[in-house]
N, CA, C and O atoms as CSV, one atom per row, in Angstrom:
chain,resi,resn,atom,element,x,y,z
A,1,MET,N,N,109.141,176.469,123.814
A,1,MET,CA,C,107.776,176.603,124.290
A,1,MET,C,C,106.900,177.065,123.137
A,1,MET,O,O,107.201,178.058,122.475
A,2,GLU,N,N,105.842,176.357,122.907
A,2,GLU,CA,C,104.944,176.716,121.824
A,2,GLU,C,C,103.711,177.442,122.350
A,2,GLU,O,O,102.581,176.996,122.152
A,3,HIS,N,N,103.942,178.545,123.011
A,3,HIS,CA,C,102.807,179.337,123.455
A,3,HIS,C,C,103.135,180.820,123.363
A,3,HIS,O,O,104.271,181.220,123.105
A,4,THR,N,N,102.106,181.613,123.582
A,4,THR,CA,C,102.253,183.067,123.580
A,4,THR,C,C,101.700,183.590,124.892
A,4,THR,O,O,101.004,182.884,125.623
A,5,CYS,N,N,102.019,184.822,125.169
A,5,CYS,CA,C,101.395,185.484,126.316
A,5,CYS,C,C,101.253,186.968,126.005
A,5,CYS,O,O,102.033,187.555,125.254
A,6,ILE,N,N,100.245,187.537,126.601
A,6,ILE,CA,C,100.033,188.970,126.482
A,6,ILE,C,C,100.199,189.557,127.882
A,6,ILE,O,O,99.750,188.979,128.872
A,7,ILE,N,N,100.843,190.702,127.944
A,7,ILE,CA,C,100.997,191.415,129.209
A,7,ILE,C,C,100.316,192.758,129.031
A,7,ILE,O,O,100.659,193.529,128.135
A,8,ASP,N,N,99.348,193.031,129.896
A,8,ASP,CA,C,98.570,194.260,129.758
A,8,ASP,C,C,99.272,195.444,130.420
A,8,ASP,O,O,100.371,195.308,130.958
A,9,ALA,N,N,98.631,196.583,130.373
A,9,ALA,CA,C,99.224,197.821,130.900
A,9,ALA,C,C,99.464,197.766,132.403
A,9,ALA,O,O,100.253,198.549,132.931
A,10,PHE,N,N,98.794,196.853,133.097
A,10,PHE,CA,C,98.965,196.715,134.540
A,10,PHE,C,C,100.012,195.669,134.904
A,10,PHE,O,O,100.279,195.439,136.083
A,11,GLY,N,N,100.609,195.033,133.888
A,11,GLY,CA,C,101.633,194.032,134.125
A,11,GLY,C,C,101.087,192.632,134.341
A,11,GLY,O,O,101.828,191.733,134.736
A,12,ARG,N,N,99.793,192.436,134.085
A,12,ARG,CA,C,99.197,191.105,134.242
A,12,ARG,C,C,99.460,190.283,132.985
A,12,ARG,O,O,99.347,190.778,131.864
A,13,MET,N,N,99.814,189.016,133.196
A,13,MET,CA,C,100.144,188.121,132.091
A,13,MET,C,C,99.006,187.127,131.858
A,13,MET,O,O,98.432,186.580,132.799
A,14,PHE,N,N,98.691,186.907,130.559
A,14,PHE,CA,C,97.663,185.958,130.162
A,14,PHE,C,C,98.270,185.035,129.112
A,14,PHE,O,O,98.703,185.491,128.054
A,15,ILE,N,N,98.301,183.732,129.408
A,15,ILE,CA,C,98.917,182.745,128.531
A,15,ILE,C,C,97.949,182.341,127.423
A,15,ILE,O,O,96.758,182.146,127.662
A,16,ASN,N,N,98.483,182.220,126.204
A,16,ASN,CA,C,97.719,181.804,125.022
A,16,ASN,C,C,96.393,182.559,124.886
A,16,ASN,O,O,95.324,181.948,124.898
A,17,PRO,N,N,96.465,183.872,124.760
A,17,PRO,CA,C,95.227,184.653,124.680
A,17,PRO,C,C,94.460,184.374,123.388
A,17,PRO,O,O,95.055,184.105,122.345
A,18,ASP,N,N,93.140,184.441,123.475
A,18,ASP,CA,C,92.330,184.332,122.269
A,18,ASP,C,C,92.141,185.726,121.681
A,18,ASP,O,O,92.579,186.713,122.272
A,19,LYS,N,N,91.496,185.810,120.532
A,19,LYS,CA,C,91.383,187.102,119.840
A,19,LYS,C,C,90.587,188.123,120.642
A,19,LYS,O,O,90.884,189.316,120.578
A,20,ASP,N,N,89.577,187.680,121.400
A,20,ASP,CA,C,88.797,188.617,122.209
A,20,ASP,C,C,89.624,189.180,123.362
A,20,ASP,O,O,89.490,190.353,123.712
A,21,THR,N,N,90.471,188.352,123.946
A,21,THR,CA,C,91.343,188.811,125.024
A,21,THR,C,C,92.348,189.832,124.502
A,21,THR,O,O,92.603,190.850,125.145
A,22,ILE,N,N,92.907,189.556,123.346
A,22,ILE,CA,C,93.867,190.490,122.739
A,22,ILE,C,C,93.194,191.832,122.474
A,22,ILE,O,O,93.732,192.881,122.826
A,23,LEU,N,N,92.021,191.797,121.858
A,23,LEU,CA,C,91.309,193.039,121.542
A,23,LEU,C,C,90.950,193.806,122.811
A,23,LEU,O,O,91.078,195.030,122.859
A,24,SER,N,N,90.510,193.099,123.819
A,24,SER,CA,C,90.134,193.736,125.075
A,24,SER,C,C,91.313,194.479,125.702
A,24,SER,O,O,91.155,195.608,126.168
A,25,HIS,N,N,92.484,193.859,125.717
A,25,HIS,CA,C,93.647,194.506,126.334
A,25,HIS,C,C,94.176,195.658,125.488
A,25,HIS,O,O,94.644,196.660,126.029
A,26,LEU,N,N,94.107,195.527,124.176
A,26,LEU,CA,C,94.522,196.650,123.329
A,26,LEU,C,C,93.564,197.829,123.493
A,26,LEU,O,O,94.005,198.975,123.572
A,27,ASN,N,N,92.280,197.564,123.543
A,27,ASN,CA,C,91.303,198.641,123.743
A,27,ASN,C,C,91.484,199.307,125.099
A,27,ASN,O,O,91.356,200.526,125.212
A,28,ALA,N,N,91.778,198.523,126.123
A,28,ALA,CA,C,91.955,199.065,127.469
A,28,ALA,C,C,93.156,199.995,127.560
A,28,ALA,O,O,93.226,200.844,128.449
A,29,LEU,N,N,94.089,199.837,126.650
A,29,LEU,CA,C,95.288,200.676,126.663
A,29,LEU,C,C,94.948,202.158,126.607
A,29,LEU,O,O,95.655,202.983,127.185
A,30,PHE,N,N,93.882,202.493,125.923
A,30,PHE,CA,C,93.512,203.896,125.747
A,30,PHE,C,C,92.335,204.322,126.625
A,30,PHE,O,O,91.722,205.362,126.387
A,31,SER,N,N,92.027,203.522,127.632
A,31,SER,CA,C,90.927,203.877,128.532
A,31,SER,C,C,91.453,204.728,129.686
A,31,SER,O,O,92.660,204.816,129.909
A,32,ASN,N,N,90.538,205.345,130.406
A,32,ASN,CA,C,90.920,206.151,131.567
A,32,ASN,C,C,91.581,205.308,132.644
A,32,ASN,O,O,92.373,205.821,133.436
A,33,ASP,N,N,91.262,204.013,132.682
A,33,ASP,CA,C,91.806,203.134,133.714
A,33,ASP,C,C,93.325,203.018,133.646
A,33,ASP,O,O,93.968,202.781,134.668
A,34,THR,N,N,93.903,203.179,132.473
A,34,THR,CA,C,95.351,202.981,132.329
A,34,THR,C,C,96.148,204.293,132.313
A,34,THR,O,O,97.364,204.273,132.122
A,35,GLU,N,N,95.488,205.402,132.508
A,35,GLU,CA,C,96.187,206.689,132.452
A,35,GLU,C,C,97.334,206.786,133.446
A,35,GLU,O,O,98.330,207.454,133.169
A,36,ASP,N,N,97.215,206.135,134.593
A,36,ASP,CA,C,98.247,206.235,135.626
A,36,ASP,C,C,99.273,205.102,135.565
A,36,ASP,O,O,100.162,205.032,136.413
A,37,CYS,N,N,99.162,204.227,134.583
A,37,CYS,CA,C,100.124,203.127,134.462
A,37,CYS,C,C,101.484,203.700,134.058
A,37,CYS,O,O,101.560,204.515,133.140
A,38,PRO,N,N,102.550,203.283,134.732
A,38,PRO,CA,C,103.872,203.829,134.406
A,38,PRO,C,C,104.318,203.471,132.987
A,38,PRO,O,O,104.963,204.281,132.322
A,39,LEU,N,N,103.985,202.287,132.525
A,39,LEU,CA,C,104.289,201.882,131.152
A,39,LEU,C,C,102.960,201.609,130.466
A,39,LEU,O,O,102.371,200.542,130.639
A,40,ARG,N,N,102.504,202.551,129.709
A,40,ARG,CA,C,101.194,202.409,129.070
A,40,ARG,C,C,101.385,201.659,127.754
A,40,ARG,O,O,101.417,202.252,126.676
A,41,ASP,N,N,101.511,200.323,127.878
A,41,ASP,CA,C,101.687,199.494,126.696
A,41,ASP,C,C,101.107,198.108,126.919
A,41,ASP,O,O,100.782,197.719,128.040
A,42,VAL,N,N,100.986,197.375,125.820
A,42,VAL,CA,C,100.545,195.993,125.826
A,42,VAL,C,C,101.542,195.231,124.971
A,42,VAL,O,O,101.894,195.676,123.879
A,43,SER,N,N,101.999,194.083,125.461
A,43,SER,CA,C,102.953,193.305,124.680
A,43,SER,C,C,102.441,191.893,124.470
A,43,SER,O,O,101.701,191.348,125.289
A,44,LEU,N,N,102.855,191.313,123.348
A,44,LEU,CA,C,102.557,189.918,123.048
A,44,LEU,C,C,103.875,189.237,122.725
A,44,LEU,O,O,104.617,189.686,121.852
A,45,THR,N,N,104.163,188.149,123.435
A,45,THR,CA,C,105.401,187.400,123.235
A,45,THR,C,C,105.083,186.057,122.601
A,45,THR,O,O,104.202,185.328,123.057
A,46,HIS,N,N,105.820,185.743,121.534
A,46,HIS,CA,C,105.741,184.442,120.868
A,46,HIS,C,C,107.019,183.714,121.266
A,46,HIS,O,O,108.091,183.987,120.727
A,47,TYR,N,N,106.900,182.796,122.204
A,47,TYR,CA,C,108.077,182.209,122.838
A,47,TYR,C,C,108.952,181.398,121.898
A,47,TYR,O,O,110.176,181.446,122.022
A,48,LEU,N,N,108.377,180.661,120.972
A,48,LEU,CA,C,109.175,179.813,120.091
A,48,LEU,C,C,110.100,180.647,119.205
A,48,LEU,O,O,111.278,180.320,119.060
A,49,SER,N,N,109.577,181.717,118.613
A,49,SER,CA,C,110.389,182.566,117.734
A,49,SER,C,C,111.200,183.600,118.507
A,49,SER,O,O,112.236,184.062,118.032
A,50,GLY,N,N,110.731,183.960,119.692
A,50,GLY,CA,C,111.382,184.999,120.479
A,50,GLY,C,C,110.866,186.397,120.199
A,50,GLY,O,O,111.286,187.353,120.852
A,51,TYR,N,N,109.959,186.535,119.236
A,51,TYR,CA,C,109.475,187.869,118.882
A,51,TYR,C,C,108.494,188.409,119.915
A,51,TYR,O,O,107.656,187.686,120.452
A,52,VAL,N,N,108.630,189.701,120.170
A,52,VAL,CA,C,107.752,190.418,121.072
A,52,VAL,C,C,107.244,191.657,120.342
A,52,VAL,O,O,108.033,192.459,119.842
A,53,LEU,N,N,105.923,191.807,120.284
A,53,LEU,CA,C,105.296,193.018,119.763
A,53,LEU,C,C,104.837,193.843,120.950
A,53,LEU,O,O,104.242,193.315,121.890
A,54,ILE,N,N,105.112,195.130,120.905
A,54,ILE,CA,C,104.697,196.032,121.978
A,54,ILE,C,C,103.941,197.188,121.334
A,54,ILE,O,O,104.461,197.876,120.456
A,55,TYR,N,N,102.724,197.386,121.778
A,55,TYR,CA,C,101.919,198.515,121.290
A,55,TYR,C,C,101.789,199.498,122.431
A,55,TYR,O,O,101.335,199.140,123.518
A,56,SER,N,N,102.184,200.734,122.188
A,56,SER,CA,C,102.201,201.712,123.269
A,56,SER,C,C,101.547,203.018,122.844
A,56,SER,O,O,101.426,203.336,121.661
A,57,ASP,N,N,101.133,203.750,123.858
A,57,ASP,CA,C,100.597,205.084,123.670
A,57,ASP,C,C,101.800,205.987,123.422
A,57,ASP,O,O,102.689,205.997,124.273
A,58,PRO,N,N,101.903,206.707,122.388
A,58,PRO,CA,C,100.924,207.122,121.391
A,58,PRO,C,C,101.039,206.355,120.060
A,58,PRO,O,O,101.674,206.839,119.124
A,59,ASN,N,N,100.450,205.203,119.978
A,59,ASN,CA,C,100.305,204.415,118.740
A,59,ASN,C,C,101.633,204.020,118.093
A,59,ASN,O,O,101.799,204.121,116.878
A,60,ILE,N,N,102.559,203.577,118.911
A,60,ILE,CA,C,103.843,203.099,118.406
A,60,ILE,C,C,103.883,201.585,118.568
A,60,ILE,O,O,103.571,201.057,119.635
A,61,LEU,N,N,104.263,200.905,117.520
A,61,LEU,CA,C,104.409,199.457,117.543
A,61,LEU,C,C,105.892,199.140,117.486
A,61,LEU,O,O,106.603,199.615,116.600
A,62,THR,N,N,106.353,198.341,118.425
A,62,THR,CA,C,107.760,197.974,118.518
A,62,THR,C,C,107.884,196.462,118.364
A,62,THR,O,O,107.046,195.703,118.852
A,63,LEU,N,N,108.947,196.039,117.676
A,63,LEU,CA,C,109.223,194.616,117.498
A,63,LEU,C,C,110.655,194.345,117.930
A,63,LEU,O,O,111.588,195.025,117.501
A,64,GLU,N,N,110.813,193.346,118.781
A,64,GLU,CA,C,112.153,192.910,119.152
A,64,GLU,C,C,112.171,191.394,119.232
A,64,GLU,O,O,111.129,190.752,119.362
A,65,ASN,N,N,113.371,190.832,119.151
A,65,ASN,CA,C,113.519,189.387,119.237
A,65,ASN,C,C,114.365,189.063,120.459
A,65,ASN,O,O,115.560,189.358,120.499
A,66,MET,N,N,113.737,188.459,121.442
A,66,MET,CA,C,114.425,188.141,122.693
A,66,MET,C,C,115.426,186.997,122.519
A,66,MET,O,O,116.331,186.845,123.340
A,67,ASN,N,N,115.278,186.191,121.465
A,67,ASN,CA,C,116.201,185.083,121.216
A,67,ASN,C,C,117.440,185.536,120.455
A,67,ASN,O,O,118.453,184.837,120.442
A,68,LYS,N,N,117.363,186.684,119.832
A,68,LYS,CA,C,118.481,187.199,119.033
A,68,LYS,C,C,118.745,188.642,119.431
A,68,LYS,O,O,118.293,189.575,118.768
A,69,LYS,N,N,119.464,188.808,120.494
A,69,LYS,CA,C,119.721,190.149,121.036
A,69,LYS,C,C,120.476,191.046,120.058
A,69,LYS,O,O,120.434,192.270,120.182
A,70,GLU,N,N,121.172,190.439,119.078
A,70,GLU,CA,C,121.920,191.249,118.112
A,70,GLU,C,C,120.998,191.928,117.095
A,70,GLU,O,O,121.407,192.888,116.442
A,71,GLU,N,N,119.768,191.446,116.954
A,71,GLU,CA,C,118.814,192.097,116.054
A,71,GLU,C,C,118.420,193.439,116.654
A,71,GLU,O,O,118.151,193.532,117.852
A,72,PRO,N,N,118.385,194.469,115.834
A,72,PRO,CA,C,117.993,195.776,116.370
A,72,PRO,C,C,116.508,195.801,116.730
A,72,PRO,O,O,115.697,195.090,116.136
A,73,VAL,N,N,116.176,196.622,117.701
A,73,VAL,CA,C,114.776,196.873,118.025
A,73,VAL,C,C,114.202,197.690,116.879
A,73,VAL,O,O,114.822,198.647,116.416
A,74,ARG,N,N,113.021,197.311,116.426
A,74,ARG,CA,C,112.393,197.990,115.285
A,74,ARG,C,C,111.060,198.588,115.713
A,74,ARG,O,O,110.443,198.126,116.673
A,75,PHE,N,N,110.623,199.609,115.000
A,75,PHE,CA,C,109.360,200.251,115.370
A,75,PHE,C,C,108.666,200.841,114.145
A,75,PHE,O,O,109.275,201.067,113.099
A,76,ILE,N,N,107.377,201.077,114.317
A,76,ILE,CA,C,106.558,201.785,113.336
A,76,ILE,C,C,105.702,202.772,114.123
A,76,ILE,O,O,105.060,202.394,115.103
A,77,SER,N,N,105.692,204.025,113.700
A,77,SER,CA,C,104.889,205.060,114.352
A,77,SER,C,C,103.519,205.170,113.698
A,77,SER,O,O,103.312,204.718,112.571
A,78,ASN,N,N,102.598,205.773,114.420
A,78,ASN,CA,C,101.239,206.059,113.932
A,78,ASN,C,C,100.505,204.810,113.455
A,78,ASN,O,O,99.906,204.807,112.380
A,79,VAL,N,N,100.555,203.758,114.254
A,79,VAL,CA,C,99.881,202.505,113.931
A,79,VAL,C,C,98.475,202.551,114.531
A,79,VAL,O,O,98.312,202.711,115.740
A,80,ALA,N,N,97.479,202.410,113.683
A,80,ALA,CA,C,96.094,202.403,114.150
A,80,ALA,C,C,95.847,201.162,114.997
A,80,ALA,O,O,96.488,200.127,114.808
A,81,LEU,N,N,94.923,201.278,115.918
A,81,LEU,CA,C,94.608,200.175,116.822
A,81,LEU,C,C,94.209,198.911,116.057
A,81,LEU,O,O,94.624,197.813,116.427
A,82,ASN,N,N,93.413,199.052,115.003
A,82,ASN,CA,C,92.985,197.856,114.258
A,82,ASN,C,C,94.159,197.180,113.545
A,82,ASN,O,O,94.162,195.957,113.402
A,83,LYS,N,N,95.148,197.944,113.098
A,83,LYS,CA,C,96.342,197.358,112.481
A,83,LYS,C,C,97.181,196.629,113.536
A,83,LYS,O,O,97.680,195.532,113.286
A,84,ALA,N,N,97.331,197.239,114.707
A,84,ALA,CA,C,98.060,196.577,115.795
A,84,ALA,C,C,97.357,195.280,116.165
A,84,ALA,O,O,98.013,194.264,116.394
A,85,TYR,N,N,96.039,195.303,116.225
A,85,TYR,CA,C,95.268,194.099,116.536
A,85,TYR,C,C,95.536,193.007,115.504
A,85,TYR,O,O,95.764,191.855,115.874
A,86,ASP,N,N,95.514,193.349,114.225
A,86,ASP,CA,C,95.788,192.369,113.169
A,86,ASP,C,C,97.180,191.751,113.328
A,86,ASP,O,O,97.352,190.546,113.142
A,87,LEU,N,N,98.160,192.570,113.667
A,87,LEU,CA,C,99.522,192.070,113.823
A,87,LEU,C,C,99.680,191.222,115.080
A,87,LEU,O,O,100.412,190.233,115.071
A,88,PHE,N,N,99.003,191.599,116.153
A,88,PHE,CA,C,99.012,190.774,117.358
A,88,PHE,C,C,98.380,189.418,117.061
A,88,PHE,O,O,98.884,188.389,117.512
A,89,LEU,N,N,97.282,189.407,116.307
A,89,LEU,CA,C,96.645,188.142,115.928
A,89,LEU,C,C,97.576,187.290,115.076
A,89,LEU,O,O,97.661,186.077,115.264
A,90,ALA,N,N,98.272,187.925,114.144
A,90,ALA,CA,C,99.194,187.195,113.271
A,90,ALA,C,C,100.305,186.540,114.096
A,90,ALA,O,O,100.585,185.353,113.931
A,91,LEU,N,N,100.928,187.305,114.974
A,91,LEU,CA,C,101.999,186.747,115.804
A,91,LEU,C,C,101.450,185.648,116.718
A,91,LEU,O,O,102.092,184.615,116.908
A,92,ASN,N,N,100.280,185.872,117.273
A,92,ASN,CA,C,99.664,184.901,118.174
A,92,ASN,C,C,99.359,183.572,117.476
A,92,ASN,O,O,99.331,182.523,118.119
A,93,SER,N,N,99.130,183.621,116.157
A,93,SER,CA,C,98.802,182.400,115.412
A,93,SER,C,C,99.968,181.926,114.536
A,93,SER,O,O,99.757,181.274,113.513
A,94,ASN,N,N,101.189,182.255,114.943
A,94,ASN,CA,C,102.415,181.766,114.299
A,94,ASN,C,C,102.645,182.300,112.887
A,94,ASN,O,O,103.405,181.696,112.130
A,95,GLN,N,N,102.028,183.385,112.517
A,95,GLN,CA,C,102.243,183.987,111.203
A,95,GLN,C,C,103.355,185.029,111.320
A,95,GLN,O,O,103.125,186.229,111.171
A,96,ILE,N,N,104.549,184.544,111.588
A,96,ILE,CA,C,105.707,185.391,111.881
A,96,ILE,C,C,106.041,186.301,110.693
A,96,ILE,O,O,106.317,187.487,110.873
A,97,GLU,N,N,106.015,185.745,109.497
A,97,GLU,CA,C,106.365,186.501,108.288
A,97,GLU,C,C,105.453,187.713,108.092
A,97,GLU,O,O,105.906,188.752,107.611
A,98,ALA,N,N,104.188,187.592,108.454
A,98,ALA,CA,C,103.245,188.713,108.321
A,98,ALA,C,C,103.670,189.892,109.180
A,98,ALA,O,O,103.371,191.042,108.860
A,99,VAL,N,N,104.360,189.606,110.258
A,99,VAL,CA,C,104.826,190.656,111.170
A,99,VAL,C,C,106.205,191.167,110.765
A,99,VAL,O,O,106.419,192.376,110.682
A,100,THR,N,N,107.130,190.260,110.517
A,100,THR,CA,C,108.515,190.670,110.258
A,100,THR,C,C,108.714,191.291,108.887
A,100,THR,O,O,109.707,191.985,108.672
A,101,SER,N,N,107.803,191.063,107.956
A,101,SER,CA,C,107.978,191.564,106.588
A,101,SER,C,C,107.562,193.022,106.404
A,101,SER,O,O,107.702,193.564,105.308
A,102,LEU,N,N,107.063,193.655,107.438
A,102,LEU,CA,C,106.649,195.056,107.335
A,102,LEU,C,C,107.865,195.974,107.217
A,102,LEU,O,O,108.994,195.557,107.480
A,103,SER,N,N,107.632,197.200,106.828
A,103,SER,CA,C,108.704,198.195,106.696
A,103,SER,C,C,108.967,198.825,108.074
A,103,SER,O,O,108.419,199.877,108.406
A,104,TRP,N,N,109.797,198.172,108.846
A,104,TRP,CA,C,110.129,198.623,110.180
A,104,TRP,C,C,111.292,199.626,110.147
A,104,TRP,O,O,112.220,199.486,109.351
A,105,GLU,N,N,111.229,200.612,111.000
A,105,GLU,CA,C,112.360,201.530,111.227
A,105,GLU,C,C,113.234,200.883,112.296
A,105,GLU,O,O,112.731,200.179,113.171
A,106,LYS,N,N,114.531,201.121,112.227
A,106,LYS,CA,C,115.438,200.573,113.249
A,106,LYS,C,C,115.874,201.653,114.195
A,106,LYS,O,O,116.096,202.797,113.797
A,107,GLN,N,N,116.000,201.280,115.473
A,107,GLN,CA,C,116.446,202.244,116.489
A,107,GLN,C,C,117.946,202.345,116.460
A,107,GLN,O,O,118.528,203.102,117.236
């Protein structure tokens, strides 16, 4: 499948989000509206590669590959919202190397 989807803090899925949709959902993550969400995060899935980026409160970015379960889950702490946005845009536009080449910590 050559598409992506974003899942917001409320669990709603949006197929092939544009940059404004991505920014809107990332910004909403830190609004009062999402304070009661059990999982306060936003994820973007790139189906062809299997990569999933998850941005969560408190500013943790997680990367996992659903197609390769043997790959460890990786994360980066203290990621600013604008950096997470840039990485979500990169993954959304098939720039996989821009995401995977970062200095990720392994769980």
